KOLTILO-66779 format. One record per residue (C-alpha): residue in three letters; x, y, z. Coordinates in pm, whole numbers, plus 50000, padded with zeros to 5 digits. Each point is the difference from the previous one (the first is absolute). Last residue first. Layout:
N
AlaXYZ
...
END
This chain:
197
Gln593394880212233
Pro496725014450127
Gln500145010450367
Gly498684978550283
Asn502795011250238
Gly500914965850136
Gly500034980549679
Asn498364965949961
Met496955010949794
Asn502145022549780
Tyr497455013649753
Arg500884994549641
Asn497875030449914
Arg497914983449728
Gln499934967050185
Gln498995016150329
Trp497285020749836
Asp498574969249828
Lys500034980750325
Arg498135028350174
Ala497425003249721
His499544962249999
Tyr499364998950374
Met497655030149995
Glu498024985549709
Glu499794966250175
Lys498735016450316
Ile497565021849801
Gly498274970749835
Gly500974972849756
Lys501095005449640
Lys498564970749802
Ile497494986550251
Phe498935035550088
Glu499675009649633
Arg497894969049935
Lys497705009250289
Lys499745035949876
Trp499034987749652
Glu497354976850147
Ile498595028750209
Leu499915023149698
Gly498224973849790
Arg497414995850273
Ile499675037950014
Leu499415002749626
Val497354972650003
Asp498295016750298
Cys500005033349816
Gln498174984149709
His497404984550229
Ile499565032950187
Leu499625019949678
Thr497304976449873
Ile498135001850331
Ala500215038149984
Ile498574999849647
Asn497214977250120
Ala499195023450288
Ile500045029749763
Thr497584983049760
Glu497544990150271
Asp500175034550163
Thr499135016049667
Arg502535018449783
Glu500505035949882
Arg501995010850306
Ile502124968849951
Lys501755014249694
Glu501695030550159
Arg501364984050315
Tyr500984969849792
Ile502075020449756
Ala501635019050288
Ser501174966850151
Asp502504995349717
Leu500734962949950
His498004994549681
Lys500674970949762
Lys499124970750225
Cys496985018650133
Phe498625006049651
Ala500534964249882
Arg498564985550320
Ala496995023349982
Gln499274989849640
Ile500184963150088
Cys497785006250303
Arg497455018349788
Pro500094972049739
Asp499214974650278
Asn502594972349984
Phe501285004350357
Ser496505004250141
Trp498815034850092
Gln498735004250352
Glu496385009849955
Leu497965020150246
Gly497484984850239
Arg500855024750273
Val501404973650236
Arg502174984949724
Leu501495031849854
Tyr501085014950333
Asp501264966450123
Glu502254996249694
Tyr501365035250056
Asp500654993150367
Leu501584966349918
Leu502465016849764
Leu500905024950273
Glu501024971750233
His501964984949712
Leu501745033649952
Ser500975001150366
Ala501404964649989
Arg502095007949693
Asn501505030750167
Val500754979650310
Asn501984977449761
Thr502125029649892
Leu500435009150366
Lys501334965350087
Leu502264997749696
Glu501605033750075
Met500274991950370
Glu501924968149923
Lys502215017549745
Ser501075024250271
Thr502495028449947
Ile499065014949662
Gly496804979650007
Asp498565024750250
Ile499645025249715
Asn498204975449771
Gly497894986850285
Glu498905035050096
Ala498995008649643
Leu498184967249942
Asn498435002950344
Gln498605034249912
Lys498034988449696
Gly498034970350127
Ser499795016750339
Arg498215029349839
Ala497564976949820
Ala499304981650328
Gln499635033550178
Val497555013049737
Met497954968150015
Gln499874999050380
Asp499295037150032
Ile497054998249762
Thr498854966550142
Arg499195017350327
Asp496845013949836
Asn499075033750157
Ala500255019649672
Lys498054974549800
Leu501994981749733
Phe499895008849630
Arg502025032149956
His502354999150299
Ala500904963449952
Phe500275002449621
Tyr502155031449993
Tyr502504986950255
Thr499924965849836
Val500855013249654
Asp502875020950141
Tyr501364971150206
Ile499774975249714
Cys501845024049767
Glu502735003550265
Ala500244962250020
Lys500484999349621
Gln502905024450026
Phe501494980250289
Ala499764967149810
Lys501515016149691
Leu503035009550211
Ser501395034249900
Arg498605016250315
Tyr501994975450212
Asp503255017449910
Ser502094982250262
Asp503134997549785
Gln502305008750293
Arg501584965950047
Leu501734994450332
Phe503154983649861
Glu499954990349634
Lys501245034349899
Asn503434994350151
Glu501595034349959
Glu503245004349811
Met502685018350196
END
């Protein structure tokens, strides 16, 4: 019997999502930054690392939960955005209160960072490169990554919304899978024994 592949999708490979890969880069950069440049007893270390972690983990959890709940998938994906915006503010605060520069959009350094971050999604590259950079540079790279990840996540949310409108949620999938099975097996809905005809 042919399986209905539209029912309870199993394509939950969140690691292949560009947004997830970029969120992992953000986490690795943040982990290094917070432990390298903040004082050991600063509560901001945990806050920044947890916000970066949430920005990554909620994409994975939302993708898996989306198999049975589109609502939960959208909710967790948006939680991811909120966590990354919280982290963005921490980086901006770090630069501002220390009198360091947040690169403007048209600053050549920002343009170069955007091009590099757009091209590279492997967190190992960032873990290697940031060890040679100042706190100001790393913070600006992280800000660039967060903005790019936010664009990807917004696109992902819009795509998920369109998919929900087009295909519905789990109830619709279950209904259509059942109807499809009945049609393929010419199920006797009025018969007493419930056997295929």
